[in-house]
C-alpha positions in Angstrom: 69.9 193.8 89.2 71.6 191.7 91.8 72.2 188.0 91.4 73.6 185.5 93.9 74.7 182.0 93.6 72.2 181.1 96.3 69.3 182.0 93.9 70.0 178.8 92.0 69.0 176.3 94.7 65.8 175.2 92.7 68.1 174.2 89.8 70.1 172.0 92.2 67.0 170.3 93.4 65.8 169.6 89.9 69.2 168.1 88.9 69.3 166.0 92.1 65.8 164.7 91.2 66.8 163.8 87.7 69.9 162.0 89.0 67.8 160.0 91.4 65.4 159.1 88.5 68.3 158.1 86.2 69.8 156.0 88.9 66.5 154.2 89.6 66.3 153.2 85.9 69.9 151.9 85.9 71.3 154.6 83.7 75.1 154.3 83.9 77.9 156.9 83.5 78.3 158.5 80.0 81.0 156.1 79.0 80.0 153.4 76.5 79.2 150.2 78.3 81.4 147.2 77.6 78.5 145.3 75.9 77.2 148.1 73.8 77.8 148.8 70.1 77.1 152.5 69.9 75.9 155.7 71.6 73.6 158.1 69.7 73.4 161.7 71.0 71.0 164.1 69.5 70.6 167.7 70.8 68.4 170.2 68.8 68.7 168.2 65.6 68.1 164.9 63.8 70.5 162.0 63.7 70.0 158.9 61.5 72.0 155.7 61.9 71.9 152.4 60.1 73.4 149.3 61.8 74.6 146.4 59.7 76.5 144.5 62.4 76.1 140.8 62.6 76.8 140.8 66.3 74.6 143.6 67.5 74.6 143.9 71.4 72.7 147.1 72.0 73.6 150.7 72.8 72.4 153.9 74.1 70.2 156.7 72.6 70.0 160.2 74.2 67.6 162.7 72.5 67.3 166.1 73.9 65.0 168.4 71.9 65.8 166.5 68.8 65.2 163.2 66.9 67.1 160.0 66.5 66.3 157.3 63.9 67.9 153.9 64.3 67.6 151.4 61.5 68.3 147.8 62.7 66.7 146.0 59.7 70.2 144.9 58.3 71.5 144.0 61.8 71.6 140.6 63.4 72.6 139.4 66.9 74.3 136.5 68.4 72.9 134.3 71.3 71.1 136.2 74.0 69.4 139.5 74.0 70.6 143.0 72.9 69.9 145.8 75.3 69.1 149.4 74.2 69.0 152.2 76.7 66.9 155.3 75.8 66.6 158.7 77.4 64.3 161.2 75.6 63.6 164.6 76.8 61.2 166.7 74.6 62.4 164.7 71.6 61.6 161.6 69.5 63.2 158.3 68.8 62.2 155.9 65.9 63.6 152.4 65.8 63.1 150.0 62.9 63.6 146.3 63.6 63.3 143.3 61.3 60.3 141.0 61.4 60.7 138.3 63.9 62.6 140.2 66.6 60.9 140.2 70.0 60.9 143.6 71.6 60.5 144.1 75.3 59.9 147.7 76.4 60.7 148.8 80.0 60.2 152.5 79.5 58.7 155.1 81.8 56.7 157.7 79.8 56.3 161.0 81.7 54.0 163.3 79.7 55.1 161.4 76.6 54.5 158.1 74.9 56.1 154.8 73.9 54.7 152.8 71.0 55.9 149.3 70.2 54.4 147.7 67.1 56.4 144.6 66.3 55.6 141.1 65.0 57.5 138.6 67.1 58.4 135.1 66.0 60.3 132.3 67.7 63.6 133.3 66.1 65.5 133.8 69.3 66.3 137.5 68.6 65.3 139.7 71.5 65.7 143.4 72.0 65.2 144.9 75.4 64.6 148.6 75.5 65.0 150.4 78.9 64.7 154.1 79.7 62.6 157.1 80.2 60.5 159.3 77.8 59.9 162.8 79.2 57.6 164.9 77.1 58.6 163.1 73.9 58.0 159.9 72.0 59.5 156.5 71.2 58.3 154.4 68.3 59.6 150.9 67.7 58.2 149.1 64.6 58.8 146.0 62.6 59.8 146.3 58.9 59.0 143.4 56.6 61.9 141.9 54.6 60.4 143.0 51.3 60.2 146.7 52.5 63.9 146.9 53.4 
C-alpha cells in the first residue's frame, strides 16, 4: 500500500473551513482571555465544575466527544455582563444559572441544538453565550434558590 502526503489535501480543506468558521464567530487563540475566569476542555469524557466566584466574568468551554457541566448557581458577577464562549463538537454542555440571570444565546447549531430555559428578572446579571454547536447539544437552565 502506497501513501503520499498529497493524499491528505481533503483534510487540509476541512481544517481551513473550520478555521474560517471559528474566526467568523470570534473564537480567539487557545490562551485564556484577559477577562475570563476559566477554560473547560473535555475530550472523550465528562468534566464537572462548580464556580463560587463573586466576580465571575465568563470563560470558555470546549467539548469534543464528551460532556461538560458548569454550575454557576453559587456564582455572582460585578457590573456588566459575563461572556461565555462554547465550542461543542459531537458532545454536550449543561450550564446551570441562578434564577434572575438574563441569558443571551448567540450560538450556531449545526446538526445539533441549543436550549435556553431561564427565568430572567431585572437583577442586572447578564450572561452572554457565544459559539457553535456541531452535532451536539447545549442546555442552559435556571435553578431556583431552594433547589441549590
